[in-house]
Backbone as a ProteinNet text record, in pm:
[ID]
protein_1_A
[PRIMARY]
XXXXXXXXXXXXXXXXXXXXXXXXXXXXXXXXXXXXXXXXXXXXXXXXXXXXXXXXXXXXXXXXXXXXXXXXXXXXXXXXXXXXXXXXXXXXXXXXXXXXXXXXXXXXXXXXXXXXXXXXXXXXXXXXXXXXXXXXXXXXXXXXXXXXXXXXXXXXXXXXXXXXXXXXXXXXXXXXXXXXXXXXXXXXXXXXXXXXXXXXXXXXXXXXXXXXXXXXXXXXXXXXXXXXXXXXXXXXXXXXXXXXXXXXXXXXXXXXXXXXXXXXXXXXXXXXXXXXX
[TERTIARY]
-673.7	-726.7	-650.7	-618.3	-540.4	-622.1	-540.4	-599.5	-689.8	-779.8	-876.1	-810.9	-690.1	-623.2	-481.3	-484	-361.8	-238.9	-128.7	-11	30.5	56.4	110.7	262.4	309.6	471.4	532.9	660.5	734.3	775.9	797.9	835.8	773.7	778.1	733.9	827	952.9	1056.7	1005.9	979	922.6	793.7	710.4	595.8	607	680	696.9	799.8	889.3	962.3	887.7	758.7	672.9	680.6	702	713.2	847.5	857.3	977.2	1011.5	1147.3	1169.5	1078.1	1030.7	947.5	796.6	762.5	621.1	531.2	401.9	308	241.9	256.2	219.7	116.8	15.2	-81	-104.1	-110	-100.2	-211.8	-260.2	-373	-309.4	-401.2	-345.7	-318	-233.7	-188.5	-287.8	-409.8	-514.4	-581.9	-549.2	-619.6	-550.2	-412.3	-340.2	-222.1	-117.4	-4.1	84.4	130.2	204.3	362.7	393.2	524.5	640.2	610	718.8	747.6	634.4	645.6	726.6	698.9	770.1	916.4	931.5	1092.4	1166.8	1084.7	1134.6	1169.6	1082.2	1094	1232.3	1231.1	1361.1	1488.7	1480	1592.3	1642.9	1527.3	1559.8	1619.8	1606.1	1670.2	1578.9	1449	1357.2	1379	1368	1378.9	1294.4	1250.1	1170.7	1022.3	987.6	839.7	751.3	617.5	525.8	437.8	415.8	325.6	200.1	87.6	-39.9	-85.8	-108.5	-159.7	-312.1	-382.3	-512.5	-577.3	-604.5	-576	-449.7	-399.6	-284.2	-198.1	-76.4	30.3	110.6	197.1	267.9	413.5	444.2	581.1	607.3	504.7	517.1	570.1	509.2	545.9	687.6	702.6	813.2	933.2	922.6	1048.4	1080.2	986.8	1005.3	1087.3	1034.4	1085.7	1236.2	1265.7	1390.2	1496.7	1444.6	1538.2	1555	1490.6	1534.4	1447.7	1343.2	1261.4	1167	1131	1019.4	1064.4	1006.5	1025.8	905	785.3	671.8	566.7	478.6	382.1	264	147	25.3	-52.3	-99.2	-130.1	-217.3	-292.1	-363.5	-278.5	-178.6	-100.8	-4.8	110.9	201.4	254	211.2	252.4	257.1	319.7	346.3	248	151.5	38.7	97.2	56	107.8	250.3	339	480.5	547.2	449	491.8	505.5	580.2	600.3	674.1	633.6	712.1	839.8	953.1	1082.5	1136.3	1130	1187.5	1110.5	965.2	897.1	916.8	917.8	951.3	1093.1	1191.6	1329.7	1304.6	1247.9	1236.2	1154.8	1060	981.1	1062.3	1146.8	1205.9	1327.1	1393.5	1502.6	1447.7	1316.7	1264.8	1292	1334.4	1378.3	1262.8	1137.5	1029.7	906	855.1	745.7	622.6	536.6	426.5	299.2	202	83.2	-23	-71.6	-169.7	-313.8	-374.4	-500.2	-577.9	-708.7	-791	-833.7	-880	-914.8	-1038.6	-1149.4	-1270.2	-1228.2	-1129.6	-1090.2	-1034	-936.7	-860.5	-969.6	-1056.7	-1158.9	-1238.3	-1293.6	-1381.7	-1316.1	-1187.8	-1112.1	-1081.3	-1058.7	-1035.8	-1176.7	-1276.3	-1409.5	-1431.8	-1392.1	-1400.9	-1303.1	-1198.3	-1115.5	-1171.6	-1235.7	-1300.9	-1416.4	-1479	-1601.3	-1577.1	-1438.6	-1391.1	-1446.7	-1477.5	-1502.8	-1413.6	-1387	-1285.7	-1260.8	-1367	-1364.3	-1471.7	-1470.1	-1573	-1611.6	-1723.9	-1748.8	-1755.6	-1697.3	-1704.1	-1714.9	-1791.2	-1809.2	-1698.2	-1655	-1565.4	-1446.4	-1407.6	-1265.1	-1293	-1409.9	-1448.8	-1394	-1305.8	-1271.8	-1135.4	-1079.6	-968.7	-837.9	-722.4	-592.2	-547.8	-604.2	-574	-601.9	-703.7	-729.7	-629.7	-572.1	-457.8	-341.2	-317.9	-181.7	-199.7	-316.9	-356.5	-409.9	-334.3	-390.2	-467.7	-460.6	-530.5	-667.9	-704.3	-853.8	-919.2	-1036.6	-1119.4	-1239.9	-1285.2	-1408.8	-1503.3	-1615.7	-1714.8	-1845.8	-1938.3	-2066.3	-2148.4	-2224.9	-2315.6	-2413.7	-2393.3	-2474.3	-2617.5	-2660.6	-2793.4	-2869.9	-2796.3	-2846.7	-2823.3	-2911.4	-2875.4	-2732.8	-2678.6	-2538.9	-2525	-2396.9	-2353.5	-2354.4	-2352.2	-2351.7	-2221.1	-2115.3	-1969.6	-1965.7	-1903.3	-1870.5	-1734.6	-1655	-1527.5	-1527.1	-1434	-1418	-1277	-1273.2	-1144	-1110.6	-989.4	-944.8	-943.3	-1000.1	-997.5	-845.3	-842.6	-706.9	-712.3	-614.1	-598	-457.6	-420.2	-268	-221.3	-98.2	-40.4	-43.6	-5.7	1.8	-66.4	-124.7	-166.9	-91.5	-48.5	22.8	-47.7	-101.1	-161.7	-147.2	-180.1	-176.2	-314.4	-333.8	-478	-472.6	-565.8	-550.1	-553.3	-633	-654.6	-670.6	-614.5	-647.5	-680	-770.6	-783.4	-691.7	-689.5	-613.1	-646.4	-769.9	-838.3	-800.1	-726.6	-677.3	-770.4	-885.1	-969.2	-906.1	-930.2	-859.3	-964.8	-972.1	-1059.9	-997.8	-1064.3	-1015.7	-1097.2	-1202	-1256.2	-1318.7	-1309.3	-1378.6	-1319.2	-1204.1	-1122.2	-1165.7	-1271.8	-1350.3	-1240.2	-1173.5	-1081.4	-1005.4	-953.8	-887.8	-973.7	-1097.1	-1170	-1162.6	-1193.1	-1174.3	-1030	-922.9	-792.4	-789.8	-829.3	-802.8	-889.3	-1006.5	-1089.8	-1046.4	-961.1	-910.5	-781.9	-699.6	-565.1	-546.9	-452.8	-440	-388.1	-313.4	-256	-254.7	-316.8	-321.6	-226.5	-130.6	-30.8	-58	-72.2	-133.1	-50.9	-2.9	37.9	-62	-45.6	-157.8	-70.7	-166	-111.4	-106.5	-202.3	-214.7	-306.1	-299.3	-385.7	-451.2	-597.9	-692.2	-729.5	-794	-840.9	-995.6	-1066.1	-1198.4	-1212.2	-1314.8	-1352.1	-1415.9	-1345.2	-1403.4	-1529.8	-1529.7	-1646.7	-1788.2	-1765.4	-1884.7	-1916.8	-1839.8	-1874.3	-1954.5	-2089.1	-2159.2	-2114.2	-2013.3	-1961.2	-1846.5	-1767.4	-1643.3	-1662.2	-1771.9	-1787.4	-1812.2	-1898.5	-1920	-1800.5	-1703.7	-1566.9	-1455.3	-1479.7	-1372.5	-1358	-1240.3	-1203	-1190.1	-1285.3	-1269.6	-1132.2	-1094.8	-949.5	-940.6	-1050.3	-1058.3	-974.2	-978.3	-915.2	-765.3	-724	-612.4	-492.2	-389	-273	-201.1	-151.7	-53.2	-54.1	-16.3	-29.8	95.9	134.3	243	217	254.2	228.7	339.5	303.2	386.3	325	365.7	320.3	345.4	262.1	293.5	341.4	291.8	343	316.4	225.9	203.9	293.5	363	453	558.3	577	525.9	401.5	321	195.3	101	-17.8	-132.6	-191.6	-248.4	-345.9	-480.1	-573.8	-713.9	-762.1	-786.2	-819.8	-703.8	-580.5	-469.5	-358.8	-314.5	-208.2	-217.9	-168	-167.1	-27.8	-26.6	99.1	207.2	326.6	443.6	492.7	428.2	455.8	596.8	666.2	803.4	890.7	852	940.7	908.6	784	756.2	817	836.4	891.1	1034.8	1099.9	1240.5	1267.2	1169	1185.8	1188	1078.1	1067.9	1181.8	1248	1377.6	1493.1	1510.8	1626.9	1611.8	1502.8	1488.8	1468.8	1469	1470.4	1604	1711.6	1818.6	1836.1	1907.2	1933.3	2030.6	2123.3	2217.4	2148.8	2043.5	1972.6	1887.3	1823.3	1737.6	1822	1952.1	2029.6	2068.1	2085.2	2117.1	1977	1866.6	1743.7	1748.8	1758.9	1750.2	1845.8	1970.6	2076.4	2026.6	1967.7	1941	1801	1704.4	1570	1524	1606.4	1556.8	1674.9	1787.9	1891.8	1953.3	1960	2019.9	1957.7	1832.3	1750.4	1780	1775.9	1819.7	1673	1644.7	1503.8	1530.3	1460.2	1486.2	1361.9
-2861.9	-2958.6	-2936	-3025.5	-3017.1	-3114.8	-3207.4	-3298.5	-3412.4	-3466.8	-3557.9	-3691	-3698.4	-3831.6	-3814.8	-3875.3	-3860.6	-3946.8	-3894.3	-3964.7	-4062.3	-4187.7	-4286.8	-4283.3	-4242.3	-4213.3	-4359.2	-4371.5	-4499.7	-4521.1	-4418.7	-4415.8	-4324	-4333.5	-4215	-4101.4	-4131.1	-4007.8	-3932	-4005.2	-3924.7	-3849	-3910	-3837.1	-3704.2	-3722.4	-3588.1	-3496.2	-3534.9	-3435.7	-3330.3	-3331.5	-3226.7	-3114	-3127.6	-3030.5	-2974.2	-2854.3	-2773.3	-2696.7	-2641	-2560.2	-2433.7	-2400.3	-2292.5	-2310.3	-2432.5	-2463.2	-2479.6	-2467.9	-2493.3	-2642.1	-2700.4	-2842.5	-2853.1	-2929	-2958.4	-3110.8	-3138.8	-3292.2	-3311.2	-3427.5	-3465.6	-3518.5	-3535.7	-3574.9	-3728.1	-3766.7	-3906.9	-4005	-3981.2	-4101.8	-4097.9	-4003.7	-4005	-4069.8	-4092.5	-4147.7	-4057.4	-4047.6	-3959.2	-4035.1	-3964.5	-4030.1	-4027	-4111.5	-4104.9	-4144.2	-4239.3	-4263.2	-4155.9	-4076.6	-3953.2	-3848	-3847	-3734.2	-3769.8	-3907.4	-3937.1	-3911.6	-3920.4	-3885.4	-3736.7	-3665.8	-3503	-3477.5	-3538.3	-3508.1	-3545.7	-3671.4	-3735	-3647.7	-3578.2	-3487.3	-3361.8	-3328.8	-3205.8	-3078.2	-3094.2	-2983.3	-2878.1	-2748.6	-2655	-2536	-2468.7	-2346.3	-2365.7	-2493	-2538.1	-2463.9	-2442.7	-2404.8	-2503.4	-2555	-2662.9	-2638.3	-2693.5	-2674.9	-2810.1	-2824.3	-2943.5	-2941	-3057.9	-3053.9	-3150	-3112.7	-3001.9	-3004.6	-3108.5	-3134.9	-3222.6	-3256	-3341.5	-3407.2	-3505.7	-3565	-3591.7	-3708	-3749.6	-3677.7	-3680.9	-3624.5	-3475.9	-3399.8	-3248.1	-3252.7	-3327.4	-3320	-3356.5	-3457.2	-3505.2	-3391.5	-3329.7	-3224.4	-3099.2	-3069.8	-2961.5	-2994.9	-3093.6	-3147.5	-3155.2	-3192.2	-3206.6	-3068.2	-2970.9	-2841.6	-2803.1	-2866.4	-2862.4	-2743.6	-2688	-2608	-2459.7	-2363.3	-2227.7	-2179.9	-2241	-2195.1	-2312.3	-2307.8	-2395.2	-2349.3	-2371.7	-2333.9	-2453.2	-2450.1	-2568.8	-2547.9	-2652.4	-2646.4	-2723.8	-2788.1	-2856.4	-2954.8	-2973.1	-3082.7	-3158.7	-3282.9	-3356.4	-3502.2	-3583.2	-3725.9	-3796.2	-3729.5	-3793.5	-3860	-3989.4	-4080.6	-4077.8	-4042.7	-4032.4	-3913.6	-3824.3	-3671.8	-3564.8	-3450.5	-3355	-3384.3	-3318.1	-3331.1	-3267.5	-3325.6	-3270	-3170.8	-3192.1	-3113.3	-2983.9	-3001.1	-2878.2	-2812.3	-2850.6	-2771.8	-2697.2	-2758.8	-2691.6	-2574.9	-2605.3	-2496.9	-2375	-2393.2	-2287.9	-2216	-2288.6	-2217.3	-2123.8	-2186.6	-2123.4	-2005.4	-2014.6	-1892.7	-1938.3	-2056.8	-2076.9	-2114.9	-2131.6	-2172.1	-2081.4	-2011	-1938.3	-2019.2	-1988.2	-2080.8	-1979.4	-2021.2	-1966.3	-2052.7	-1998.2	-2073.4	-2086.5	-2181.2	-2197.5	-2290.4	-2303.2	-2390.9	-2509.8	-2625.2	-2727.8	-2702.1	-2629.7	-2591.7	-2479.3	-2401.3	-2290.4	-2341.1	-2439.2	-2509.2	-2566.1	-2639.1	-2706.4	-2606.3	-2498.7	-2405.5	-2329.1	-2289.8	-2225	-2307.5	-2442.1	-2539.8	-2558.8	-2549.9	-2551.8	-2431	-2333.5	-2192	-2210.2	-2272	-2300.8	-2413.4	-2509.8	-2607.3	-2563.5	-2455.6	-2413	-2286.9	-2238.7	-2131.1	-2001.1	-1989.7	-1850.5	-1806.7	-1653.6	-1598.7	-1611.2	-1647.4	-1668.8	-1754	-1788.5	-1864.9	-1793.3	-1767.6	-1708.1	-1820.2	-1776.8	-1877.6	-1778.2	-1831.7	-1765.8	-1793.3	-1918.8	-1966.8	-1887.6	-1819.4	-1737.1	-1626.7	-1581.4	-1451.5	-1467.8	-1373.4	-1377.4	-1458.5	-1521.9	-1605.7	-1518.9	-1585.9	-1522.1	-1520.1	-1613.7	-1629.4	-1495.3	-1433.7	-1307	-1199.4	-1203.6	-1121	-1125.6	-1250.1	-1281.4	-1314.6	-1297.1	-1341.1	-1205.4	-1129.5	-1006.4	-1033.6	-1173.8	-1208.6	-1259.4	-1261.2	-1292	-1166.7	-1142.2	-1016.2	-1046.1	-956	-948.2	-852.4	-871.5	-775.3	-800.5	-690	-704.5	-800.9	-883.4	-965.7	-877.7	-875.9	-785.1	-831.7	-931.7	-999.9	-966.3	-900.5	-872.1	-723.8	-684.6	-550.6	-541.5	-428.4	-392.7	-461.7	-489.8	-564	-701.4	-775.3	-906.1	-944.1	-953.1	-986.9	-1117.1	-1135.3	-1265.2	-1260.8	-1376.2	-1374.5	-1427.8	-1376.4	-1409.2	-1478	-1601.6	-1670.1	-1678.8	-1636.3	-1641.7	-1780.6	-1816.3	-1948.7	-1999.4	-2128.2	-2186.7	-2288	-2266	-2324.8	-2375.4	-2473.5	-2509.2	-2560.1	-2524.1	-2568.2	-2720.7	-2802.7	-2936.3	-2981.6	-3113.9	-3195	-3325.2	-3383.3	-3508.3	-3611.3	-3715.4	-3813.2	-3961.8	-4049.2	-4195.4	-4240.9	-4344.8	-4404.3	-4555.4	-4634.9	-4768.5	-4819.8	-4760	-4805.9	-4700.5	-4720.8	-4647	-4742	-4703.9	-4794	-4747.3	-4823.9	-4791.6	-4686.5	-4624.5	-4506.4	-4371.3	-4401.9	-4284.3	-4230.2	-4308.1	-4280.8	-4331.6	-4271.8	-4300.9	-4340	-4457.9	-4481.8	-4445.2	-4365.6	-4322.3	-4374.3	-4467	-4523.9	-4416.3	-4415.7	-4321.5	-4193.7	-4165.6	-4052.1	-3938.1	-3873.9	-3775	-3637.3	-3616.4	-3498.7	-3500.4	-3623.4	-3633.7	-3588	-3600.4	-3572.1	-3401.9	-3346.5	-3200.8	-3147.6	-3221.1	-3171.5	-3187.2	-3281.6	-3310.4	-3193.1	-3162.9	-3071.6	-2921.9	-2885.9	-2755.2	-2726.5	-2830.3	-2826.7	-2804.3	-2740	-2725.2	-2845.4	-2926.5	-3057.6	-3152.9	-3287.1	-3384.1	-3485	-3520	-3612.8	-3730.2	-3842.9	-3953	-4082.6	-4137	-4272.5	-4368.8	-4482.1	-4594.4	-4722.6	-4807	-4938.7	-5018.8	-5025.8	-5084.7	-5026.5	-5066.5	-5024.6	-5155.8	-5140.1	-5237.9	-5209.8	-5316.1	-5309	-5262	-5276.1	-5245.9	-5090.8	-5054	-4906.4	-4869.2	-4811.4	-4797.7	-4690.5	-4602.9	-4507.9	-4591.2	-4701.5	-4774.2	-4877.8	-4893.9	-4989.4	-4927.4	-4984.3	-4927.7	-4926.2	-5004.2	-4999.6	-4911.1	-4903	-4809.6	-4666.8	-4670.9	-4538.8	-4418.9	-4414.1	-4305.4	-4250	-4334.9	-4297.2	-4293.2	-4259	-4251.9	-4102.9	-4063	-3935.7	-3954.8	-3889.5	-3902.6	-3851.7	-3920.1	-3890.9	-3739.3	-3670.3	-3530.1	-3448.8	-3500.5	-3422.1	-3475.4	-3580.2	-3639.1	-3596.7	-3551.2	-3517.6	-3642.6	-3704.6	-3819.2	-3917.1	-4028.7	-4138.6	-4228.5	-4282.3	-4371.6	-4484.8	-4610.1	-4720.2	-4729.6	-4730.5	-4731.5	-4828	-4959.5	-5053.4	-5010.2	-5015.5	-4966	-4818	-4745.4	-4612.6	-4505.7	-4542	-4467.6	-4502.3	-4617.5	-4661.6	-4554.5	-4537.8	-4611.8	-4572.6	-4480	-4450.9	-4551.8	-4560.1	-4645.1	-4610.7	-4707.8	-4697.3	-4772.7	-4706.3	-4759.5	-4894.6	-5002.7	-5112.3	-5191.5	-5137.3	-5225.1	-5254.4	-5160.3	-5182.1	-5088.5	-5131.8	-5031.8	-4959.6	-4854.9	-4782.6	-4869.3	-4844.2	-4917.3	-4850.6	-4888.9	-4818.3	-4822.9	-4942.1	-4945.4	-4848.2	-4827	-4748.7	-4599.4	-4560.7	-4434.2	-4388.8	-4479.8	-4477	-4442.3	-4515.4	-4506.1	-4350.6	-4323.7	-4186.7	-4075.2	-4093.9	-3996.9	-3981.1	-4108.5	-4094.8	-4040	-4079	-4032.4	-3877.3	-3837.1	-3708.6	-3597.8	-3655.9	-3566.9	-3470.2	-3499.8	-3415.6	-3395.1	-3298.3	-3278.1	-3381.4	-3433.8	-3519.9	-3655.7	-3685.7	-3803.9	-3810.3	-3691.9	-3677.6	-3696.5	-3647.5	-3673.3	-3811.4	-3886.6	-4025.9	-4095.9	-4055.1	-4121.9	-4088.6	-3969.2	-3935.8	-4018.1	-4051.5	-4124.6	-4256.2	-4323.1	-4454.8	-4492.2	-4411.8	-4438.5	-4361.5	-4250.2	-4170.9	-4164.5	-4117.3	-4086.3	-4210.7	-4320.7	-4454.9	-4526.4	-4490	-4558.3	-4526.1	-4609.5	-4598.9	-4586.5	-4474.8	-4479.1	-4447	-4507.4	-4483.8	-4413.1
577.8	467.6	331.8	272.7	159.5	40.9	-5.5	-110.8	-55	-150.3	-108.8	-120.4	-151.4	-171.6	-94.1	33.2	116.5	48.9	86.2	35.1	151	106.7	199	200.3	311.6	328	339.2	287.3	288.7	446	526.4	662.4	742.1	864	960.8	942.4	920.5	905.1	799.4	681.7	567.5	586.4	674.9	688.3	774.8	857.5	952	895.5	772.2	716.6	655.7	643.8	595.3	701.1	824.8	925.8	918.3	892	896.7	1032.3	1033.8	1145.4	1151.1	1272.9	1286.3	1269	1229.6	1202.5	1319.7	1314.2	1422.6	1413.3	1530.6	1528.3	1641.6	1615.5	1721	1743.8	1882.3	1917	2020.9	2015.6	2107.2	2246.8	2343.1	2469.5	2463.1	2568.8	2567.2	2539	2601.4	2590.4	2451.7	2372.5	2241.3	2130.9	2154.5	2041.2	2004.5	2107.4	2069.7	1974.1	1883.6	1772.1	1828.1	1910	1982.9	1876	1778	1686.6	1597	1564.3	1482.5	1558.7	1693	1767.6	1784.4	1795.9	1804.1	1668.3	1566.4	1423.2	1424.1	1473.8	1476.4	1538.4	1659.4	1753.2	1677.2	1615.8	1561.3	1438.7	1375	1247.3	1276.3	1424.2	1485.2	1448.4	1441.7	1425.8	1534.2	1493.2	1599.7	1577.1	1683.4	1693.5	1651.8	1690.6	1665.5	1768.7	1720.3	1826.2	1835.3	1967.9	1994.9	2060.7	2003.8	2073.5	2114.9	2252.5	2298.7	2307.6	2275.8	2277.5	2374.2	2498.6	2554.8	2641.4	2672.3	2752.7	2667.5	2749.9	2685.4	2810.7	2769.2	2875.7	2819.1	2782.9	2748.4	2607.8	2531.9	2389.8	2411.7	2475.6	2488	2552.7	2666.7	2738.6	2661.1	2568.4	2491.3	2382.6	2326.9	2233.7	2305.8	2431.9	2501.3	2536.8	2595.2	2646.8	2533.3	2405.4	2296.4	2224.4	2264.1	2220	2102.8	2069.3	1950.4	1957.2	2049.2	2080	2126	2051.1	2111.2	2189.1	2164.7	2246	2248.1	2355.5	2382.6	2431.6	2364.8	2407.6	2461.8	2597.6	2667.4	2779.7	2816.8	2956.7	3046.8	3016.5	3111.2	3059.6	3113.8	3072.9	3192	3193.3	3322.5	3284	3360.4	3353.3	3430.7	3482.3	3558	3685.7	3687.2	3796.6	3824.2	3727.8	3744.1	3774.3	3806.3	3847.9	3737.7	3783.8	3708.8	3573.8	3471.5	3334	3367.4	3386.7	3420.4	3312.8	3187.7	3100.8	3081.6	3093.8	3095.6	3212.8	3334.6	3450.5	3433.9	3400.8	3377	3272.8	3165.9	3065.7	3116.4	3197.2	3246.6	3350	3442.3	3535.8	3462.4	3374.6	3293.6	3208.9	3172	3086.2	2937.4	2913.2	2783.9	2671.5	2738	2664.6	2696.9	2565.5	2595.3	2619.2	2739.5	2766.2	2749.3	2668.1	2653.5	2745.3	2845	2931.7	2863.3	2862.9	2819.3	2914.9	2881.3	2954.8	2852.8	2915.2	2831.3	2746.3	2810.6	2714.1	2617.9	2665.6	2576.9	2450.8	2451.1	2336.4	2246.4	2303	2218.4	2169.9	2234.7	2147.1	2056.5	2065.7	1962.1	1849.4	1861.4	1758.1	1667.9	1740.5	1692.2	1592	1643	1545.1	1420.7	1446.6	1323.2	1235.2	1290.3	1222	1122.8	1178.5	1117.3	1024.9	1031.4	951.4	996.4	1122.9	1178.1	1262	1281.8	1337.5	1491.7	1551.3	1697.6	1759.2	1878.4	1953.1	2083.9	2121.2	2244.9	2363.6	2476.6	2595	2708	2815.8	2943.5	3043.1	3039.6	3159.7	3193	3086.5	3117.3	3222.9	3231.8	3300.1	3464.7	3485.6	3631	3654.9	3537	3551.3	3520.1	3559.6	3537.1	3388.7	3310.8	3180.4	3090.7	3136.5	3067	3102.5	3217.6	3252.2	3162.9	3124.2	3052.6	2905.9	2857.9	2701.8	2653.6	2571	2505.8	2370.8	2350.5	2205	2235.9	2370.4	2403.8	2442.8	2394.1	2413.4	2484	2561.3	2638.1	2579.9	2537.5	2486.8	2561.6	2539.7	2593.2	2494.6	2542	2460.3	2394	2252.9	2166.3	2162	2213.9	2219.1	2359.9	2447.4	2571.3	2612.3	2715.6	2775.2	2819.5	2835.2	2875.6	3008	3034.5	3147	3142.5	3028.5	3006.2	2928.5	3006.3	2925.5	2878.8	2752.3	2702.7	2667.2	2655.1	2614.6	2461.9	2388.3	2250.6	2226	2197.5	2170.2	2022.7	1990.6	1851.2	1794.9	1672.3	1613.8	1612.9	1633.7	1630.6	1491.2	1395	1271.1	1261.7	1346.5	1329.7	1202.2	1161	1036.9	1020	1125	1114.5	1230.7	1219.3	1339.2	1314.3	1422.4	1417.9	1521.7	1485	1573.9	1529.1	1615.9	1590.7	1604	1515.7	1497.2	1483.3	1520.9	1503.6	1355.4	1267.8	1133.9	1030.1	897.7	787.2	682.2	591.6	465	342.9	249.4	130.1	50.5	91	29.6	108.6	226.5	309.8	402.9	434.1	551.8	685	791.3	916.5	1014.3	1084.1	1196.9	1329.5	1402.8	1534.8	1669.7	1647.4	1748.6	1830.4	1962.1	2052.9	2074.2	1993.5	2020.6	1936	1972.5	1884.3	1871.2	1966.7	1953.7	1833.6	1777.2	1671.1	1533.6	1543.8	1436.3	1421.5	1541.7	1556.5	1488.7	1540.8	1490.9	1350.6	1286.7	1145.4	1060.8	1126.5	1064.9	1074.1	1187.4	1209.4	1144.5	1138.1	1090.7	945.1	897.9	754.9	696.7	773.2	730.3	828.8	822.8	910.2	868.1	947.4	932.1	1038.8	982.7	1070.8	1069	1181.2	1179.1	1233.7	1180	1206.9	1234.7	1313.9	1330	1203.2	1115.4	1006.8	902.6	776.2	667.9	618	609.1	562.2	421	366.7	226	243.8	358.2	365.5	369.5	282.7	289.1	416.7	510.2	639	642	561	560.1	516.3	439.4	391.6	499.6	600.1	704.9	818.7	823.4	927.1	1082.7	1109.1	1242.7	1257.3	1156.8	1156	1092.8	1002.3	937.2	1032.5	1133.2	1220	1293.5	1310.6	1388.8	1289	1160.9	1051.3	1000.3	996.1	940.6	787	696.3	565	504.1	408.2	341.7	299	295.3	248.1	354.3	475.8	580.4	619.7	551	587.7	479.3	523.1	422.8	382.6	481.2	467.8	576.2	539.3	647.9	635.4	748.4	753.5	865.3	822.7	910.1	1024.7	1137.9	1259.3	1357.2	1355.3	1450.6	1583.6	1685.2	1820.6	1809.6	1739.4	1728.5	1823	1922.5	2034.1	2154.9	2141.7	2260.3	2302.7	2424.8	2540.9	2594.8	2540.6	2578	2520.6	2574.8	2538.9	2403.9	2340.8	2238.1	2266.6	2293	2335.1	2244.7	2319	2245.4	2187	2192.7	2129.9	2232.9	2320.5	2412.4	2529.2	2640.4	2756.5	2748.7	2829.8	2852.9	2905.8	2880	2926.5	3056.1	3169.8	3307	3333.3	3323.3	3353.6	3272.9	3142.8	3065.1	3112.7	3132.2	3173.9	3309.7	3390.9	3532.8	3502.4	3413.9	3374.5	3339.9	3233.7	3177.4	3282.6	3369.7	3478	3565.2	3593.3	3676.6	3599.9	3484.6	3411.7	3372.8	3322.6	3289.7	3406.6	3528.4	3636.6	3640.3	3552.6	3541.4	3395.1	3362.4	3224.2	3158.7	3242.4	3205.3	3184.5	3264.5	3255.3	3132	3101.2	2976.8	2865.8	2845.4	2750.3	2728.3	2841.5	2828.1	2772.2	2813.9	2769.9	2614.3	2571.2	2423.6	2353.3	2390.5	2317.4	2309.9	2412.6	2406.2	2339.6	2344.9	2294.6	2170	2144	2019.8	1926	1955.2	1864.1	1828.6	1898.4	1861.6	1753	1740.4	1636.4	1495.5	1394.9	1268.9	1193.9	1127.7	1057	903.3	822.4	683.9	625.7
[MASK]
+++++++++++++++++++++++++++++++++++++++++++++++++++++++++++++++++++++++++++++++++++++++++++++++++++++++++++++++++++++++++++++++++++++++++++++++++++++++++++++++++++++++++++++++++++++++++++++++++++++++++++++++++++++++++++++++++++++++++++++++++++++++++++++++++++++++++++++++++++++

């Protein structure tokens, strides 16, 4: 959280220019409002050595960043293209050992972000007990429950407070409040991250927080760092209530990205060929 008055960026490229090489970036799952135009701008800007947190999973967004060489590390519960199969760039990077992968679970990521949101150092959770995640994560602790007799273990997850979060939403108002509809994880992301960068379909004059229908699902400007308008900014993924995913395009991506050469062709056609001001 930074200023109570978000900046309105002149372009999506200007918005994501706040993210530098080596920064930590958190993104929401595809169904929540993936900032795909923002992601393409990051790739076009040549960002490198980013650390990506997916909340809790990702699809094309993460795969695009991986294939373009933008990431050094990903913390995730899964990267997949869903009905279109394995995320090909992710699979190649894992097999080649070129990407550090920190395994997590969906409830674990949400719980750790809740700790970050509340400003506390950790969050207890039982579901990790007996899992392989504890074998591979030395930053997760197991202690005895201090409120019970000995022999009652509990897992402590360190708080997650990403440097940036980047997501796409349907509406913002001119006061910097952002309406997210049913996508409550975006509220959690904005609360937990140090800076929330948001692309939106449109900006309206109505004060969203004062509207009895929009207000309960609106992120106050206090938690928003900067906003840029990006019509169809989640494409080719869906934005709930606005447009469906572009299944033809996603199928084409899956086919092309199955090879490194095909991925490079996709990048040249759909990302690097664009001119952004």
